[in-house]
Every structure is written in structure tokens, then in C-alpha cells.
N, C-alpha and C positions, 0 to 999 in steps of 0.2 A: 468809818471805812477809810483805809489808807489809800493814798494816791499812788497809782501804778503807771510806770512808763514802760511800754512795750516797744522793743526795737529789734529789727531783723537785719540791719545793715542795708547796703545799697546795691549789691551786685546781682543777686539772683533771688527769685521768689521763695518764700517759705510759707506757703498757704496752710500747711498742716498746723503750724503754730498760730497763725492769725485766726483760723476758724475755731481752733480749740479755745482760745481766749474769748472769742465771740460767744461760744456756747456757754462758757463760764459766766460771762457778763449777763447773758440772758436770764440766768438763774440768780444773779446778784444785781438787781435793778439799782441799788445804791452804790455800786462800784464806780470808782473814779479812775477811769483808764484812758490814757492817750497813747495812740500807736503810731510809730514811724514804720510804715508797712512795706516800703521798698517797691521794686518794679513788679507789680502784680495786677491781675484783673479782678482779684477778689475784693469785694466791697463789704467791709464790716458793717453790721446792722446795729450793734449794741455798744459801741464805743467810738469816741472821736478819733480822727486819724488824719495824717498826711502821708503821701508816699515818701516824700523827702523833706528834710528840715535843714536849715542852715546850721553851720557849726555853732553859732551863737544860740539858736533855738535849742539845739541839742544840749548844750551846757545848761541852759535854763531849766530844761526838763529834768536833767540829772539832779540839779540842785533842789528842785521843788518836790520831787517824788519821794515816797517812802520805800518803794520796792521797784526793782527793775526786773522785767521778764524779757528774756532774750534767747536768740540762738546762742550756741556755745562758742561765740567769737571772743578771742582773747582781748580784742580792743575794748569791747563792752565790759568784760570782766575786770580789766585793769582800770577802766573808768569808774566802775563801781567801787573798787578799792580806793581810788583817788578821792571820791566823794563820800566814802563811808556808808555805802548803801548795800543792804542785802540784795541778793540776786537769785532769780529762778532761771535755769537754763534748760533748754531742750535741744539736743543735737540734731543737726541736719544729717541726712543719710545719702551717700553716693548712689545707692541702689535705687533711690527715688529721684535721681537727677536734681537733688537739692544743693549739691556741692561737688567738688571735683574728686574728693576722696573722703575717707572716714576719719579724718583727723579730729573732727569734733567729738566723735565717740571716745577717742583716746583722751581728749581734754576732759570730758565728763568723768571718765574713770579716775583721773588724777584728782579732780575737784570734789568727788562724791563725799569725802570724809570731812570737808570743811563745814563747820557749824553754820556759817553765814551764807552758804551757797546750797540751794536746793536743786537737785537734778530730777527732771522728769524725762524718762527714757522714751516716752511716747505720749500721744494725746490723752490716753486714758489716765495717765498718772499726773497730768498737769494740774487739775483742780486741787488735789491734795498738796502738790508741791507749792502752789500759790498760797494755800493756807499756812504751810510751814514757813514760807517766806515772809508772810505778814507777821509771824511771831518771832522771826529771827532777830538776833542782835546785829548791830552794824559791823561791817567788815573791818577787821584789824589789819594793820600794816604787816604784822607778823604772819598773816595767813598766806600771802603770796608775795615773794620778794625776789629780786634779782640776785643771782648767785654772786657772792663776793669773789669767789674763785674765778668766775668768768670775767668780771670786771678787772681783776688783777692781771689775768692772762693777757687781756687786750692791752692794758697799760704797759705791761712789760714788753710786749711785742713792738708797740709804738716807740718806746724808749730805746729799744735795741736798734731801731732804724736810725734814730737820731734826728737832728734838726732837719726841717723840710719834709718830714714824713707826710705824705698825702693819703688821705683816707676817703674812699667813695662809699657813702652810706645809701643804700638803695632798698626801698621797700614799697609795697603797694599802699594805697591810701587808707586802709582800714586798721585792723588789729595789728598787723605787722609794723605799721608806722608807729603805733602807740608803744609797742615793745621796743622798737629801735630808739625811740625818744628816751626810754628809761636807761639806755646804755650810754647816752651822750656824755656823762661825766668822764667816761674812760677815754674820750677823744680830745680832752682839753688841750693837750700839748701838740696836736696834729693840725694840719691844714685840711679841713673837712669840706667836702661837697656833698650835698644831699640831692637825691633823685627820687621822685615819687610820681603818682598818677594824678594828684589833685593840686591845682595851683593855690587854693586857699590855705594849704598847709605851710606856705612860706612863713606865716606868722610864728611858727614853732621853732625856727632856726636862726632867728636874729639876723645878723649881717653875713652869715655864712653863704657861700655860693649855693644856688638852688636852681634845679631844673625839673621840668616835668616831661613825662613820656606817655604815649598812649597806653591805656589799659588794655588787657587782653585776658581771655579765659578759654576754657575747654570748648565752649560753645561758639566762640568767635576766633578760631585758630588763625585765620588770615591776619588778624590784628597783631599776632605775635611777630610777624615780619616787621611791621612798622615799629613795634616796641623794641625789638632787637636792634634795628638800625639806629633808633634814637639813643639807646644806651651805648652803642658802639661809637657814635659821634661824641658822646660825653667822655668816653674813655680816651679819645684822641686829643682832647683839649688839654 
């Protein structure tokens, strides 16, 4: 039986996926599953889990697993690409208050044709998707790639500004940060400052200036004020 790493991110609960994997594990007593289950009251009965893991633990799980089962977050999908792991994704739904909008459904529609990515549109499809994932080949770099046109456009814009061009790179600490990091070669000739919501991500930017701001979401709108003020202060520096 292959080793499976289940991960749902750190921002909001995704109990539909957690419970669906739990039911699958109940029927597969030899399954080797470890779950990073996020902020939830759900307690899995048939696989080992932690609500949160450190970045180092996360990388170790990615390296050790044979298959990733996840929400349709681009950070996890890009990490699967980086580590050459097949992945099963199930999208969160805004109508069920699992996310702020249905961007994960759009992500799944885009990814559905990739051989190394199995999409489960709901809990009833997850068991079959996991079986497909266990049989999938590893992800190839050609499957998902940064547009060369986008990189070139950014570089040309920076070059047109000339020496002393200052770039502010701002992203939340999940998938958006992973996506932003894939664009960093385009910023090589600029003076770059990074802003995100997690202090541990400083490790990704070397000696570049780095700031953190409070996180916020649709369920904690009052935090948006604090976040906006912190970003505003960074812009004035």
C-alpha cells in the first residue's frame, strides 16, 4: 500500500475531504495515511493526523509520500510538481462556506486533463480518484509551467524603468506565495521587498527585505483593516 499525505491547508476547515478520506481508510485497514487537517473540530478515526505541521515537517511528508490528497490549492499542486508526486484534489465550495469563492472549481477544470492529477468533484468520487492516483505516474515539469511570456513581460517592464526599480511582492502565505516564488527570476535586476502573512517564509527570500502583515479573510473582515494599514506602512517606506 502506498503512503498518502493528506493536506488541506491552514486557513479554513475542509471536513468533507477529511471525513471522506476517513471512510476510505476504514475500508482499507492497511492504508498508510497521514493528514494535516487544519483548523477543525473533526477528529479522524482511521488515520494519523496533526492539525498543523511545521514547514520542515511538511517537506518531509512531501518527500516520503507516494501520493498527495488535497484541496485544490495551487500551493499544494505546485509542491507536488516540485517533488514529483501524483496528486488527488477535491475542490472546496463557496456555497458550503469552505472558501471565499469557487476558484478551486475553476482550478480543477483546468487540471482535469493532466494524467498525474486526479480530480474528485465530491466525496462520492474520492475513493476512485485515490485508486487512480495510486496508479498515476509522477508529475512532469511540462505538466504545469510558468508562462515564458509572463516572465518576459515582467522583465521588460522592470528594464524599462531602469536602475533603482523597486518591486513590492505581496502574497498570502499559502499557494499564492508558492506561485510568487516561481516568478522570482523575473525580479533579478530590481530592488525587491517581500510581504506575506507568515514570518517563517523569510527563509525563501534570502537577504531581500521582508515584512509580515496580519492575515485576514471573509470570516474575519475586521482584520482587513489591520492588514491594509500594515501594507500601507510598507508602501511608505
